[in-house]
Phi, psi and omega in degrees: 000313181296325181290317182296314185293320181285326179280319187234283183200171175298315178304315187291325174296316176300310182298317180300319183290323178293314176299326179289313181288338176268008177277113179302330176295329178294314180294324178298306182303317186291314182297324184277352182076026175287163176259012174289351174274311181294328183298311183288332179295301176311319182295314181299311176308319181290319181291319181292324180289326178285334176287324176291322178304318184292334185280335190282145177264333181279125181297317185294318181291324174309310179298317183292316176291333170298316179292319182295314178296319172298326180292313182299318168306311180292330175291325177298321174302320184294335180280322181203143182292324188303324167312336176297325181272326190256357175231309187291317181298311180296321181297317179303308181302316185296316178301314179296315181288327182292323182270341172279330183234065183294342182285342174288328188263127182294340189257010176279131182263353170272154185242000182223160179289141181228093177308319175291323177293321174302308181296321181293313182299320178301309185291323173306306174311305185295318174299313186292323174296318173295317181302323184285327181248349186306315176298329176291316179293324169300315176302307184305312181295329179286320186275321186237003184067010179226104178300338180258019185312135007266010176283172172053035180304316184292336178281313188263329183045074180292154180299330179264001187250127178250163179298328175290324170298323177299315179297320184295308173304320177295311184300317188276335178256000000 
């Protein structure tokens, strides 16, 4: 609701909320415990937070919003691995590009390159993303000796994974 209101209008936010909440598939996914609901929620929150960070003139607020964006992006990775490639990497590039080339973005109030600010925002995003998904990878490493379980079996050779299980999983996925 807040995203739709800020980006377009109150009506857009209300319509989006009603459509989302009245879709039966959303309820089915939530009841069955699938993670297809939280992943786009974290993705939208991460994109929204980074968009708000670009709107801020105050560095401390911008840093907090960048950290929130990184944490939400990392949380999406903790739900499913594809957001690492499709959310974290693009947002990291967005953060770096936004602070490297402020004259490109119409909402940027800065007119010159500031290396310290670029590095700070990029590191804040990265550290927050690792904080969002780090415990998931650590749990996988502790339980299976493979932080990316069931992926990268050939690299980590987890305790609970056999070549037969890996072939079966690869064939299905």
